[in-house]
C-alpha positions in Angstrom: 9.7 8.9 12.1 10.4 8.3 8.5 8.5 10.0 5.7 6.0 8.2 3.4 7.6 7.2 0.2 6.3 5.7 -3.0 8.8 4.4 -5.5 7.6 3.0 -8.8 9.8 0.0 -9.8 7.7 -1.0 -12.9 5.0 1.3 -14.4 2.0 -0.9 -15.2 0.1 -0.5 -18.5 -3.1 -2.3 -17.6 -6.3 -1.1 -15.9 -5.9 1.8 -13.4 -6.7 1.2 -9.7 -9.6 3.3 -8.2 -11.1 3.6 -4.8 -13.6 0.8 -4.1 -12.0 -1.5 -6.7 -11.3 -5.2 -5.8 -7.6 -5.6 -6.3 -5.4 -8.7 -6.6 -1.7 -8.2 -5.7 1.4 -10.0 -4.7 3.4 -8.4 -2.0 6.2 -8.7 0.5 6.3 -6.7 3.7 9.5 -6.2 5.6 10.7 -4.1 8.5 13.3 -1.4 7.8 16.1 -3.8 8.8 15.0 -6.1 6.0 13.4 -8.8 8.1 10.2 -10.2 6.3 7.0 -10.2 8.3 4.5 -11.2 5.6 4.5 -12.3 2.0 1.8 -13.5 -0.4 4.6 -15.2 -2.3 5.4 -17.3 0.7 1.8 -18.4 1.0 1.6 -19.1 -2.7 -1.6 -17.1 -3.1 -2.2 -13.5 -4.3 -3.9 -11.1 -1.9 -7.3 -9.6 -2.6 -8.8 -6.6 -1.0 -11.2 -3.7 -1.7 -8.8 -0.7 -1.8 -9.5 2.7 -0.4 -12.1 1.6 2.1 -10.0 1.0 5.3 -9.6 -2.8 4.9 -5.8 -2.4 4.8 -3.4 -0.1 6.6 -3.6 3.6 5.5 -0.1 3.4 3.8 -1.4 0.7 1.4 -4.5 2.7 0.5 -2.4 5.8 -0.1 0.4 4.0 -1.9 -1.8 2.0 -4.3 -4.3 4.8 -5.1 -1.8 7.6 -5.6 -1.7 11.2 -4.5 -4.9 12.7 -6.0 -7.2 10.1 -4.3 -4.8 9.9 -1.4 -5.3 13.6 -0.6 -9.1 13.1 -0.3 -8.5 10.1 2.0 -6.2 12.1 4.2 -8.7 14.9 4.5 -11.4 12.3 5.5 -9.1 10.7 8.1 -8.0 14.1 9.4 -4.3 13.4 8.8 -1.8 15.8 7.4 1.0 14.2 5.4 3.1 15.3 2.4 2.2 12.7 -0.3 4.6 12.1 -3.1 3.0 12.9 -6.5 2.0 9.8 -8.3 -0.7 8.2 -10.3 -2.8 5.2 -9.1 -1.1 1.9 -9.8 -2.0 0.1 -13.0 -2.1 -3.7 -13.5 1.4 -4.9 -14.2 2.9 -2.3 -12.0 5.3 -2.8 -9.2 5.7 -0.3 -6.4 7.8 0.0 -3.2 6.1 1.8 -0.3 8.0 3.1 2.8 5.3 3.4 5.3 5.9 5.3 8.6 4.4 3.7 11.7 1.5 6.1 12.0 0.2 5.0 8.5 0.8 1.4 9.4 0.0 -0.2 12.8 1.2 2.6 15.0 1.7 1.7 18.6 0.2 -1.8 18.2 2.4 -4.9 17.9 1.0 -7.2 15.1 2.4 -10.6 14.6 6.2 -10.1 13.8 5.8 -6.3 13.7 6.9 -4.5 16.8 5.1 -1.4 18.0 6.0 1.9 16.2 7.6 0.1 13.3 8.1 1.7 9.9 7.3 -0.8 7.2 8.4 -1.5 3.6 6.2 -3.2 1.1 6.9 -4.3 -2.5 3.5 -4.6 -4.3 2.8 -6.1 -7.7 -0.7 -5.3 -9.0 -2.1 -8.3 -10.8 -5.8 -7.4 -11.4 -8.3 -4.6 -10.8 -12.0 -5.3 -10.8 -14.5 -2.4 -10.8 -18.3 -2.2 -11.2 -18.2 -0.9 -14.7 
């Protein structure tokens, strides 16, 4: 099992992500051998989701929202993981996530993803919409 890693490639300067926000992002997902299993770029359409509410895999919620919010989510989920210290993503930011299987799809095979697969995502945050 790999450890969960968050690597900032570009620090964004725009609006900061928060739990419950509607985010728009471009991303590419690969297995650890580099084979691509999903990409918003390939579809030609950015991905939208409400972050921090369980609509994406746990690794995405944690990686986009950062360690402070992530610690609260982990407590809610009853999971113990050492989270790398980082701020929530900001618009314009790019981040690489190394997601261990238990924060991804676990023992389930999903599409091109075999069971128990660690995943790598490169995420570029394009927009954050909140209720304020």
